[in-house]
C-alpha positions as CSV (number, residue, x, y, z in Angstrom):
1,M,-0.2,0.1,0.0
2,E,2.8,2.4,0.8
3,L,4.3,2.5,-2.8
4,Q,0.8,2.8,-4.3
5,Q,0.6,5.8,-1.9
6,T,3.9,7.2,-3.4
7,V,3.2,6.7,-7.1
8,T,-0.3,8.0,-6.9
9,A,0.8,11.1,-5.0
10,A,3.8,11.6,-7.5
11,Y,1.7,11.1,-10.5
12,S,-1.0,13.4,-8.6
13,E,2.0,16.0,-8.7
14,K,3.2,15.9,-11.9
15,F,0.1,15.5,-13.9
16,N,-2.4,17.5,-11.7
17,T,-4.4,14.9,-11.7
18,P,-4.9,11.0,-9.8
19,P,-3.8,8.5,-12.1
20,P,-6.1,6.3,-14.3
21,L,-4.1,3.2,-14.1
22,I,-1.9,1.9,-11.6
23,V,-0.2,-1.8,-11.9
24,Q,2.0,-3.9,-10.0
25,A,4.4,-6.9,-10.7
26,P,6.2,-8.8,-7.7
27,G,9.6,-9.7,-7.1
28,R,9.9,-13.3,-6.0
29,V,11.9,-15.9,-3.7
30,N,12.6,-18.9,-4.8
31,L,11.9,-21.6,-2.2
32,I,13.8,-24.1,-4.2
33,G,14.4,-25.4,-7.3
34,E,18.0,-23.2,-8.4
35,H,19.6,-23.3,-11.6
36,T,16.9,-26.1,-12.8
37,D,15.0,-23.4,-15.3
38,Y,17.1,-23.6,-17.9
39,N,17.2,-27.3,-17.9
40,D,14.1,-27.2,-18.4
41,G,13.4,-28.8,-14.8
42,F,11.0,-27.8,-12.0
43,V,11.2,-24.4,-9.9
44,L,9.4,-24.0,-6.8
45,P,9.1,-19.6,-6.4
46,M,6.9,-17.5,-4.2
47,A,5.4,-13.8,-5.4
48,I,6.9,-11.9,-2.4
49,D,5.4,-8.6,-1.5
50,R,7.6,-6.3,-2.7
51,G,7.6,-5.5,-6.4
52,I,7.3,-2.7,-8.9
53,W,4.6,-0.1,-8.9
54,L,3.4,1.9,-11.9
55,A,0.7,4.7,-12.0
56,L,0.2,5.9,-15.7
57,R,-2.0,7.2,-18.3
58,P,-2.1,6.7,-22.0
59,R,-1.1,8.7,-24.7
60,D,-2.2,9.6,-28.1
61,D,0.9,8.7,-30.0
62,D,4.2,6.3,-29.9
63,Q,6.1,7.8,-26.9
64,V,6.1,6.2,-23.7
65,V,7.5,8.4,-20.8
66,V,8.2,6.9,-17.7
67,H,10.1,9.0,-14.3
68,S,11.6,6.6,-12.1
69,L,11.5,7.8,-8.1
70,D,14.1,5.3,-7.2
71,F,16.7,6.5,-10.2
72,E,15.2,10.2,-10.2
73,E,15.2,9.7,-14.0
74,T,13.0,10.1,-17.0
75,A,13.3,7.7,-19.8
76,V,11.2,8.6,-23.4
77,F,11.4,6.4,-25.9
78,S,9.4,6.1,-29.2
79,L,7.5,2.9,-30.0
80,T,8.3,3.1,-33.9
81,A,12.1,4.0,-33.3
82,L,13.4,1.6,-30.2
83,Q,17.3,1.6,-30.0
84,N,18.8,-0.2,-27.5
85,S,21.7,2.1,-25.7
86,K,22.7,-1.2,-23.9
87,S,22.5,0.0,-20.4
88,G,19.8,1.4,-17.6
89,W,16.8,0.3,-16.4
90,A,15.1,1.6,-19.3
91,E,16.3,-1.0,-21.5
92,Y,13.9,-3.4,-19.7
93,L,10.8,-1.5,-20.8
94,K,12.0,-1.3,-24.2
95,G,13.1,-4.6,-24.3
96,V,9.3,-5.6,-23.4
97,A,8.0,-3.2,-26.0
98,W,10.3,-5.1,-28.4
99,A,9.2,-8.3,-28.0
100,L,5.2,-8.0,-27.5
101,Q,5.8,-5.8,-31.1
102,E,7.6,-8.7,-32.2
103,A,5.2,-11.1,-30.8
104,G,2.6,-8.9,-33.0
105,Y,0.7,-6.8,-30.2
106,P,-0.1,-3.7,-31.2
107,L,0.9,-0.7,-28.7
108,R,0.2,2.1,-27.8
109,G,2.6,4.9,-26.0
110,W,1.7,5.9,-22.2
111,E,3.2,7.8,-19.2
112,G,3.4,7.8,-15.6
113,V,5.8,7.3,-12.3
114,M,7.4,4.4,-11.4
115,A,8.6,3.6,-7.9
116,G,9.7,-0.3,-6.3
117,N,10.9,-1.7,-3.1
118,V,12.3,-5.2,-4.2
119,P,16.5,-4.7,-3.8
120,K,18.0,-4.7,-6.8
121,G,20.9,-7.2,-7.4
122,A,20.0,-9.3,-4.1
123,G,18.6,-12.0,-6.2
124,L,15.0,-11.4,-5.8
125,S,14.2,-10.4,-9.8
126,S,13.5,-6.8,-9.8
127,S,14.0,-6.9,-13.4
128,A,11.3,-9.6,-13.8
129,A,9.0,-7.3,-11.7
130,L,9.8,-4.5,-13.8
131,E,9.3,-6.5,-17.1
132,L,6.0,-7.5,-15.5
133,A,4.5,-4.1,-14.6
134,T,5.7,-2.9,-18.2
135,A,3.7,-5.7,-20.0
136,R,0.7,-5.3,-17.5
137,A,1.1,-1.0,-18.3
138,F,1.2,-1.5,-22.3
139,Q,-1.7,-4.5,-21.8
140,Q,-4.0,-1.8,-20.0
141,V,-3.7,1.0,-22.5
142,S,-3.6,-1.2,-25.7
143,G,-6.3,-3.8,-24.6
144,F,-5.2,-7.0,-25.6
145,A,-5.8,-9.8,-23.5
146,W,-3.6,-10.4,-20.3
147,D,-2.2,-13.9,-20.8
148,A,0.2,-14.6,-18.1
149,A,2.4,-17.8,-19.5
150,Q,2.6,-15.6,-22.5
151,M,3.6,-12.4,-20.9
152,A,6.2,-13.8,-19.0
153,K,7.3,-15.7,-21.9
154,L,7.8,-12.2,-23.8
155,S,9.5,-10.6,-20.9
156,Q,12.0,-13.1,-20.8
157,R,12.7,-13.0,-24.6
158,A,13.2,-9.5,-23.7
159,E,15.9,-10.0,-20.9
160,N,17.3,-12.7,-22.9
161,K,17.6,-10.9,-26.1
162,W,17.3,-7.1,-25.6
163,V,18.9,-6.8,-21.9
164,G,21.7,-10.0,-22.8
165,V,21.1,-11.6,-19.5
166,N,20.6,-15.5,-20.6
167,C,17.6,-16.1,-17.7
168,G,15.6,-19.2,-17.9
169,I,11.5,-18.6,-17.3
170,M,10.8,-18.7,-13.4
171,D,11.3,-15.3,-12.5
172,Q,8.8,-13.6,-15.1
173,M,6.6,-16.8,-14.9
174,I,6.0,-16.1,-10.7
175,S,6.0,-12.4,-11.4
176,A,2.9,-13.5,-13.6
177,A,0.9,-15.8,-12.0
178,G,1.9,-15.9,-8.2
179,E,-1.4,-16.5,-5.7
180,A,-1.4,-15.0,-2.7
181,G,-0.5,-17.6,0.5
182,H,0.7,-19.7,-2.2
183,A,4.2,-20.8,-3.7
184,L,3.7,-21.9,-7.7
185,L,5.4,-25.4,-8.5
186,I,6.4,-24.5,-12.3
187,D,7.3,-27.6,-14.9
188,C,9.8,-24.6,-17.0
189,R,9.6,-27.0,-20.2
190,S,5.5,-27.2,-20.4
191,L,5.2,-24.0,-18.3
192,E,2.1,-25.8,-16.4
193,S,1.9,-24.6,-12.6
194,E,0.7,-25.7,-10.0
195,L,-0.2,-23.4,-6.7
196,V,1.4,-25.0,-3.2
197,P,0.4,-23.7,0.0
198,L,3.1,-22.6,2.5
199,P,2.8,-25.3,5.2
200,P,2.2,-25.0,9.0
201,A,4.0,-26.0,11.9
202,L,3.2,-29.2,13.5
203,D,1.5,-27.3,16.5
204,G,-0.8,-25.5,13.9
205,S,1.2,-22.0,13.7
206,G,1.6,-20.6,10.7
207,T,5.6,-20.3,8.9
208,A,7.2,-17.2,7.1
209,V,9.8,-17.2,4.6
210,V,12.7,-14.7,5.8
211,I,15.3,-13.6,3.3
212,L,18.3,-12.7,4.4
213,D,20.5,-10.4,2.1
214,T,24.1,-11.0,2.9
215,T,24.5,-7.6,1.0
216,T,27.3,-9.4,-0.9
217,R,26.2,-8.5,-4.9
218,R,27.1,-10.3,-7.9
219,G,26.7,-9.3,-11.8
220,L,24.4,-11.6,-13.3
221,V,26.1,-10.9,-17.3
222,D,29.4,-11.1,-16.2
223,S,29.4,-13.9,-13.8
224,A,29.9,-17.7,-14.3
225,Y,26.2,-18.2,-14.9
226,N,26.7,-18.6,-18.7
227,E,29.6,-21.0,-17.5
228,R,27.2,-23.0,-15.5
229,R,24.6,-22.9,-18.3
230,Q,27.3,-24.4,-21.0
231,Q,28.4,-26.9,-18.8
232,C,24.8,-28.5,-18.2
233,E,24.4,-28.8,-22.0
234,E,27.6,-30.3,-22.5
235,A,26.5,-32.9,-19.9
236,A,23.0,-33.4,-21.5
237,A,24.8,-33.9,-24.9
238,Y,26.9,-36.6,-23.1
239,F,23.5,-38.5,-21.9
240,G,22.1,-38.1,-25.6
241,V,18.6,-36.2,-23.8
242,P,17.4,-32.5,-25.2
243,A,18.1,-31.1,-21.3
244,L,19.1,-32.8,-17.6
245,R,15.2,-32.7,-16.6
246,D,15.5,-35.7,-19.1
247,V,17.9,-37.9,-17.2
248,S,16.8,-40.1,-14.0
249,I,18.9,-40.4,-11.2
250,S,19.2,-44.4,-12.1
251,T,19.9,-43.1,-15.7
252,F,22.9,-40.5,-14.0
253,L,24.4,-43.3,-11.3
254,A,24.7,-46.1,-14.0
255,E,26.1,-43.7,-16.9
256,A,27.9,-40.6,-15.4
257,D,31.3,-42.2,-15.1
258,G,32.5,-40.9,-18.6
259,L,31.5,-37.8,-18.0
260,A,34.7,-35.3,-17.3
261,E,34.1,-34.2,-13.4
262,L,33.1,-30.3,-13.8
263,P,30.0,-31.5,-15.9
264,R,29.5,-34.5,-13.8
265,R,29.0,-32.5,-10.8
266,R,26.5,-29.8,-12.2
267,A,24.4,-32.5,-13.5
268,Q,24.4,-34.1,-10.2
269,H,23.3,-30.8,-8.8
270,I,20.6,-30.4,-11.4
271,I,18.9,-34.0,-11.6
272,T,19.1,-34.4,-7.7
273,E,17.8,-30.5,-7.7
274,N,14.6,-31.5,-9.7
275,L,13.8,-34.3,-7.3
276,R,13.8,-32.6,-4.3
277,T,11.8,-29.8,-5.6
278,L,9.1,-32.2,-6.8
279,N,9.4,-33.7,-3.1
280,A,9.0,-29.9,-1.9
281,A,5.9,-29.1,-3.5
282,K,4.6,-32.7,-2.0
283,A,5.7,-31.7,1.2
284,M,3.9,-28.5,1.1
285,Q,0.4,-30.3,0.3
286,N,1.0,-32.4,3.1
287,A,1.3,-29.8,5.0
288,D,4.9,-30.8,6.1
289,A,7.2,-27.9,7.1
290,A,10.1,-30.4,8.5
291,L,10.5,-32.1,5.5
292,L,10.3,-29.0,3.4
293,G,12.9,-27.3,5.3
294,Q,15.4,-30.8,5.2
295,L,15.1,-30.5,1.4
296,M,15.8,-26.7,1.2
297,N,19.5,-27.4,3.9
298,E,19.9,-30.1,1.0
299,S,19.5,-28.0,-1.8
300,H,22.2,-25.8,-0.4
301,A,24.9,-28.0,-0.1
302,S,24.2,-29.3,-3.8
303,L,24.6,-25.4,-4.6
304,R,27.9,-25.2,-2.5
305,D,29.5,-28.3,-3.3
306,D,28.4,-29.3,-6.7
307,F,27.2,-26.6,-8.7
308,E,29.6,-24.0,-6.8
309,V,27.8,-20.9,-6.9
310,T,27.6,-19.8,-3.5
311,N,30.2,-17.7,-1.8
312,E,31.4,-17.3,1.8
313,A,28.8,-14.8,2.6
314,L,25.9,-17.3,2.0
315,N,27.6,-20.2,3.4
316,I,27.8,-18.3,6.5
317,I,24.4,-17.0,6.7
318,V,22.7,-20.3,5.8
319,E,24.7,-21.9,8.7
320,I,23.6,-19.4,11.2
321,A,20.1,-19.4,9.8
322,Q,20.4,-23.2,10.2
323,G,21.4,-23.4,13.7
324,Q,18.2,-21.2,14.9
325,D,15.5,-22.6,17.0
326,G,12.3,-22.5,14.8
327,C,14.3,-22.6,11.7
328,F,13.3,-25.7,9.7
329,G,15.4,-25.2,6.8
330,A,17.6,-22.5,5.0
331,R,19.5,-22.3,1.7
332,M,21.0,-19.9,-1.0
333,T,18.4,-18.6,-3.3
334,G,18.4,-16.9,-6.7
335,A,21.6,-17.2,-9.1
336,G,24.3,-17.4,-6.4
337,F,27.7,-15.9,-6.0
338,G,26.4,-13.6,-3.4
339,G,22.7,-12.0,-2.9
340,C,20.0,-13.8,-0.8
341,A,19.5,-17.0,1.4
342,V,15.7,-17.8,2.0
343,A,14.5,-19.5,5.5
344,L,11.5,-21.5,6.9
345,V,10.7,-20.2,9.9
346,H,7.9,-20.7,12.7
347,E,6.1,-17.5,12.8
348,A,5.9,-17.4,16.6
349,K,9.9,-17.2,16.6
350,V,10.5,-15.0,13.3
351,D,11.6,-12.0,16.2
352,G,14.1,-14.1,17.9
353,F,15.4,-15.9,14.3
354,V,16.1,-12.5,12.7
355,T,17.9,-10.9,15.7
356,A,19.8,-13.6,16.1
357,V,20.9,-14.4,12.6
358,T,21.6,-10.5,12.4
359,H,23.8,-10.4,15.4
360,Q,25.7,-13.7,14.6
361,Y,26.0,-12.9,10.7
362,H,27.3,-9.3,11.4
363,Q,29.9,-10.7,14.1
364,Q,31.0,-13.7,11.9
365,T,31.4,-11.3,8.6
366,S,31.5,-7.5,10.0
367,L,28.7,-6.9,7.4
368,T,25.1,-6.2,8.6
369,P,22.1,-8.3,6.7
370,N,19.1,-6.8,5.4
371,V,16.0,-9.0,6.4
372,Y,12.9,-9.4,5.0
373,V,10.2,-11.3,6.6
374,C,7.6,-12.3,3.6
375,Q,4.5,-13.3,2.7
376,P,3.6,-15.2,-0.6
377,S,1.7,-12.5,-2.8
378,A,-0.5,-11.7,-6.4
379,G,1.2,-11.7,-9.3
380,A,1.0,-9.2,-11.7
381,S,-2.2,-6.8,-11.7
382,V,-4.5,-4.0,-11.7
383,I,-5.1,-2.3,-8.8
384,P,-8.6,-0.9,-9.1
385,Q,-9.2,2.7,-8.5
386,N,-11.7,4.1,-6.5
């Protein structure tokens, strides 16, 4: 609500009238299923109650004019002469416009004010939130039907081809299709998805998802992300399948010996992570918070040892979190090499957990973590105006 009021006030001041349209799209945290998305596997993200908000109105020409309160900058571009300047937040908006037009959507210009509260670079997908908020804005002013999976695909295309980040579909899909109270099990091959509820604790109390930002950062475009992707493709080629999603654990154990060590370890993570993710969804349906937590712990160990995408700060904060009373499990989340961890915590013990983790992490690293207690929230949506 706070950001909605912020963009409404800023829009009203700028245009001397209240906004006729407000759209929002959330960031996300992935509970389990890391680096599986570009291997056609399974992921289990949850949209969070942090996102991008846009107050806007249609224009009568082909111009898009957006003022970002976060960057204190205004981006202006023409839908008939899109040019990629290769850097800056406006490229995400241009990329979405480009992908929509390439797919045959007729677009209308618009103008507005934007603000967000997804921490940038923390692995909580501020970029997907920006893309889906932009797609929602275009959908509203241009009058085409909203199809969450299609908008997710086009937003992913914008990030892959226009921005130049080789991301999988997960971030855009959860930002497009999330629902309050639930995580979403997504099959990254078919894009079929299934809502799964957050499990309660054994005593019937609620559980909370706590995001632990190590405050260490990585740049995705320049990181080892693309290298990991190539290693996975090499392993898939060795097994003679389109993607590692198609390799069963029994096939892997029987045939992996001939694979070079690095691709073999990368493949081992992906194949076991897919199993963990499917088991986590079942645990959530069975209201088994303890099993979900155990699977999260196992996922972190695999990301640390087999996929090698953690860093010292992530390993420290996860170990501290796992040792706290009321914590069912914790793991790094996002692409890795810095950014955030995620923990499942007994609702009644959240305050003590946050205090203890913050204190111990600072003691061990001299860094102060940013901690966000999150609720599963709705995907990209239009906010009704009174």
